[in-house]
KOLROBA-545232 format. One record per atom (N, C-alpha, C, CB): x, y, z. Coordinates in steps of 0.05 Angstrom, whole numbers, padded with zeros to 5 digits, always signed. Glycine has a CB too. Layout:
<recs>
XYZ;...
</recs>
This chain:
<recs>
+01276+01952+02891;+01284+01943+02911;+01311+01967+02913;+01288+01909+02908;+01322+01970+02930;+01356+01985+02923;+01369+01954+02938;+01368+02027+02945;+01395+01950+02925;+01420+01941+02936;+01436+01949+02959;+01435+01943+02920;+01421+01978+02974;+01438+01973+03002;+01405+01984+03012;+01477+01995+03011;+01418+01971+03034;+01409+01963+03049;+01416+01976+03081;+01413+01940+03043;+01395+01980+03100;+01416+01982+03128;+01425+01976+03148;+01417+01992+03138;+01447+01989+03158;+01464+01980+03166;+01493+01971+03152;+01451+01966+03176;+01475+01970+03126;+01496+01968+03115;+01525+01998+03111;+01483+01958+03091;+01554+01989+03097;+01577+01996+03098;+01573+02015+03076;+01599+01976+03097;+01576+02044+03065;+01577+02049+03044;+01598+02074+03042;+01552+02052+03035;+01608+02083+03014;+01617+02104+03011;+01603+02118+02989;+01643+02102+03010;+01618+02146+02991;+01603+02168+02987;+01619+02175+02955;+01604+02191+03015;+01608+02175+02933;+01622+02175+02911;+01633+02204+02899;+01606+02162+02892;+01601+02215+02900;+01608+02235+02884;+01592+02261+02903;+01597+02229+02851;+01603+02289+02895;+01597+02304+02910;+01612+02313+02927;+01583+02299+02918;+01599+02337+02946;+01607+02350+02966;+01629+02327+02993;+01577+02363+02976;+01616+02306+02998;+01636+02280+03015;+01638+02263+02998;+01624+02264+03041;+01653+02272+02972;+01658+02239+02947;+01690+02247+02979;+01667+02244+02883;+01693+02200+02978;+01716+02198+02996;+01698+02175+03012;+01727+02229+03014;+01682+02193+03033;+01681+02188+03057;+01668+02162+03065;+01669+02208+03068;+01659+02158+03080;+01658+02134+03093;+01633+02126+03112;+01681+02134+03106;+01612+02110+03115;+01598+02119+03129;+01570+02089+03136;+01593+02148+03115;+01553+02090+03159;+01538+02066+03160;+01506+02079+03154;+01543+02051+03192;+01491+02063+03128;+01479+02066+03123;+01455+02065+03152;+01482+02055+03102;+01430+02093+03157;+01422+02090+03177;+01389+02080+03170;+01428+02113+03192;+01381+02091+03150;+01356+02080+03147;+01349+02096+03113;+01333+02090+03178;+01331+02074+03097;+01328+02077+03072;+01307+02088+03053;+01331+02059+03068;+01300+02110+03039;+01276+02111+03040;+01275+02102+03004;+01265+02142+03054;+01259+02074+03003;+01265+02060+02977;+01248+02070+02953;+01261+02030+02980;+01232+02089+02951;+01211+02106+02942;+01223+02129+02928;+01193+02114+02963;+01236+02144+02944;+01251+02164+02942;+01282+02162+02927;+01253+02171+02969;+01289+02142+02929;+01326+02130+02923;+01340+02146+02935;+01341+02130+02892;+01331+02142+02965;+01347+02158+02969;+01366+02140+03007;+01326+02191+02968;+01390+02149+03018;+01393+02136+03042;+01403+02159+03060;+01414+02111+03041;+01401+02152+03076;+01407+02165+03108;+01434+02156+03099;+01391+02150+03143;+01453+02171+03112;+01482+02161+03129;+01490+02177+03142;+01505+02155+03116;+01501+02167+03171;+01517+02167+03195;+01533+02194+03180;+01537+02135+03205;+01544+02218+03188;+01554+02227+03193;+01561+02245+03167;+01567+02213+03207;+01546+02233+03149;+01546+02250+03118;+01515+02268+03115;+01549+02222+03086;+01522+02286+03090;+01506+02309+03085;+01484+02321+03114;+01488+02299+03056;+01512+02333+03126;+01496+02341+03159;+01490+02372+03153;+01523+02338+03194;+01466+02379+03159;+01463+02405+03152;+01446+02411+03181;+01447+02411+03120;+01452+02441+03178;+01446+02452+03208;+01404+02460+03209;+01472+02491+03214;+01389+02456+03225;+01360+02468+03216;+01356+02475+03245;+01334+02446+03200;+01335+02492+03247;+01323+02503+03273;+01302+02496+03278;+01321+02528+03275;+01298+02483+03301;+01284+02466+03305;+01266+02488+03333;+01303+02436+03309;+01245+02477+03345;+01226+02485+03362;+01228+02467+03381;+01203+02488+03354;+01227+02476+03411;+01227+02465+03433;+01196+02438+03433;+01228+02493+03455;+01213+02417+03438;+01186+02403+03442;+01198+02384+03463;+01171+02388+03412;+01192+02362+03466;+01187+02342+03493;+01222+02330+03481;+01150+02313+03493;+01232+02323+03455;+01254+02303+03453;+01278+02335+03450;+01251+02273+03420;+01270+02354+03446;+01289+02362+03447;+01285+02392+03452;+01302+02352+03428;+01279+02397+03492;+01266+02421+03506;+01279+02441+03491;+01270+02425+03537;+01308+02440+03497;+01320+02472+03494;+01316+02481+03467;+01354+02476+03500;+01309+02462+03437;+01310+02474+03411;+01328+02487+03405;+01293+02488+03406;+01327+02508+03397;+01353+02524+03371;+01366+02510+03350;+01381+02534+03384;+01389+02510+03340;+01393+02500+03328;+01418+02476+03322;+01389+02514+03321;+01394+02455+03306;+01409+02424+03311;+01420+02415+03276;+01380+02394+03327;+01434+02401+03283;+01454+02401+03255;+01441+02367+03256;+01500+02409+03260;+01434+02357+03234;+01424+02331+03229;+01437+02313+03202;+01393+02336+03225;+01434+02299+03200;+01428+02290+03178;+01420+02281+03151;+01426+02289+03180;+01423+02297+03131;+01397+02293+03111;+01407+02268+03087;+01389+02329+03092;+01378+02260+03073;+01380+02226+03054;+01404+02248+03031;+01332+02205+03031;+01418+02227+03027;+01427+02232+02997;+01417+02219+02984;+01453+02230+02990;+01424+02221+02950;+01414+02207+02930;+01427+02174+02932;+01421+02223+02903;+01409+02157+02930;+01423+02123+02927;+01443+02118+02910;+01405+02102+02918;+01445+02134+02882;+01463+02137+02868;+01483+02141+02874;+01459+02147+02856;+01493+02160+02897;+01520+02170+02904;+01525+02164+02922;+01526+02191+02905;+01529+02133+02920;+01541+02111+02940;+01544+02090+02933;+01530+02106+02960;+01559+02081+02941;+01580+02054+02935;+01580+02029+02951;+01608+02061+02937;+01564+02006+02947;+01563+01989+02976;+01592+01986+02984;+01547+01955+02974;+01605+01981+03011;+01639+01974+03010;+01637+01949+03019;+01662+01992+03030;+01650+01932+03006;+01659+01895+03015;+01684+01888+03020;+01653+01873+02991;+01695+01899+03052;+01720+01892+03060;+01735+01916+03068;+01733+01877+03040;+01722+01927+03058;+01729+01959+03055;+01746+01968+03028;+01747+01969+03082;+01728+01955+03002;+01727+01957+02982;+01704+01961+02976;+01737+01943+02972;+01696+01983+02945;+01673+01990+02934;+01661+01959+02924;+01678+02013+02911;+01644+01957+02913;+01630+01939+02897;+01601+01949+02877;+01622+01918+02918;+01608+01938+02857;+01580+01932+02848;+01568+01905+02851;+01579+01938+02821;+01538+01907+02858;+01523+01888+02856;+01496+01878+02836;+01518+01889+02875;+01494+01859+02844;+01468+01854+02835;+01451+01825+02847;+01472+01852+02804;+01432+01824+02847;+01407+01804+02857;+01402+01785+02836;+01378+01819+02864;+01417+01755+02856;+01411+01734+02840;+01392+01714+02850;+01433+01723+02834;+01377+01692+02850;+01361+01677+02859;+01375+01648+02868;+01340+01676+02839;+01375+01637+02884;+01381+01619+02885;+01359+01593+02895;+01400+01626+02896;+01372+01572+02881;+01350+01553+02882;+01337+01547+02907;+01359+01529+02873;+01313+01544+02903;+01298+01540+02935;+01291+01565+02953;+01317+01524+02955;+01306+01582+02946;+01319+01610+02963;+01313+01633+02954;+01347+01613+02964;+01310+01656+02973;+01305+01681+02957;+01329+01695+02943;+01294+01701+02976;+01319+01721+02942;+01342+01724+02926;+01364+01740+02944;+01333+01739+02898;+01397+01749+02931;+01412+01747+02953;+01423+01765+02926;+01425+01717+02972;+01450+01791+02949;+01461+01808+02940;+01495+01789+02929;+01459+01832+02964;+01501+01793+02909;+01525+01791+02902;+01542+01803+02893;+01526+01780+02894;+01572+01805+02890;+01588+01819+02879;+01584+01808+02861;+01610+01824+02887;+01593+01832+02838;+01585+01841+02810;+01618+01816+02796;+01586+01891+02806;+01650+01835+02815;+01664+01824+02807;+01666+01794+02821;+01683+01839+02806;+01672+01788+02852;+01673+01770+02854;+01650+01744+02861;+01688+01777+02864;+01623+01756+02851;+01610+01728+02860;+01607+01724+02883;+01621+01706+02853;+01612+01733+02904;+01612+01723+02926;+01579+01740+02950;+01647+01727+02935;+01562+01728+02962;+01551+01727+02965;+01560+01757+02983;+01542+01704+02966;+01531+01775+02994;+01544+01790+03010;+01528+01792+03031;+01552+01814+03000;
</recs>
C-alpha cells in the first residue's frame, strides 16, 4: 500500500519535472504510479467521441512512478512510515518529526 494518497501535495524529486509541486489526482497501487496535476503532460491524438466532440491533439497528464515523488507536509518534503496506534487503524507518520499526517 503506497504512502501517497489522492489529494496529497507532492514534490517531484527526479526527472524532467524535478522541483515541481502538484496535487495527486489518482493512485495506481498495482503499478506503483501516481497521476499528478500538471506533471508529465504529454500530447495524445484522440478521435472524436461524446466527451471530446472535436477530437484532435489533447494534452494529458500521464502517470509518474511513485518513487519519483515525495510527500509535502507544510511545504516541506517528508519521508513517511506507517504505525498502528492502539485500538485504531494504521496512520501515516513523518519519520523526522513523528507527527501524524
